N, C-alpha and C positions, 0 to 999 in steps of 0.2 A: 256487573253482578248485582242482583237485587239486594237491598238492605232492609226491606220491609215485607211483611207477609203479603200485603196487597199487590206487590209487584212481582210475585212469583207466578209461574205458569200454573194452570189447574193441576197438573200432575205433581208438581213440586208442593203445592199447597196440600194435596191429598197425602203425600208422604209425610209432610210436617205434622199434619193432624194425627196421622197414625202413630208417629213417634211420641206425640204428646199424650195420646191415649194409652200407649204401652207403658210409659213412664220409666219402667226398668225392664229390660229384656233384650231380645235380639230379633232382627229381621233377617231371614235367610233367603238366598237365591233371588235377589232383586234384579229384574231385567232392566237394562238401560239401553235406550234407543235414541240416537242423535243427542246424547247428553242429558236426556230426560228420563226420570224414573217411570217405569211401566207398572201401573197398579192393577191392570186387568189382563191376565188373571192376577189376583192378589198374591204377594209373596207369603211364605210361611212365617208365622210370628210365634215366638215363645216369650211369654211374659214371666217376670219374676215377681213373686209375692213376698214382701218383707213383713214379717210378723211384728206387730206393734207399731207399724208405720202406715201412712196414708198411701194406699195402693190404687187410688183412683186416678183419673186423667189429670194432667197438669191444668192449673187454672187458666193459663194462656189459651188453651184450646177453645174456650168460649169467646175469645176476643176476635173481632173482625180484622183488626190490624194492630201490628206492633213492630218494633225494631227487632230484626233477627240477630241472634247471638252469633258470635264469630264461628262457633262450631257448626252451625247450620249453613252459614255462608261457605265455610270450608268444604262441607259435604257436597253441596251443589257444584262447587268449583271442581271437585274431584270427579263427579259424575260427568260434567261437561268435558273435562280433559279425557275421560275414558271414551266418550263417543258412543260406541256400541259394545255391549258385553253383559256380564253377569257379576254382581257383587255377591260373593258367597255368604258374607255375614256383616251386618252392621250392629254394633253393640250400642244400646240406648241406656243412658243413665240420667235420671231427673228430666226425662222427656227430650234430652239432647243427644245427638250422635256423639259417642265417646271414642269409638275406633271402628275401623272396618278392615276386612281382609280383601285382598285383590289377588286373583290368580294370574300369573304371568308365565310366559314361556322363557326358559333359560336362553341367554344369548350365546 
């Protein structure tokens, strides 16, 4: 599993950049194919605006490379484990994935 931004696939980098742009909010109905996020067509995004706070993109978004936080590594590990499917919702806090919902069939 990649531990630096520069080692991510292009689609993973695009999702990471989008999370950093959102800062606070949610990504809905993210398609996943062969463990990779599908950003075309783009998933639906809902941003949260916090009054009295900085609502712009995270400063890391402008960096070419940096060490990935454990939350980002965990997200991409979950997508890889899923393989093919749809993630109904990923909640973003401070530009990082905070939690996601996964739809499953009862056993």
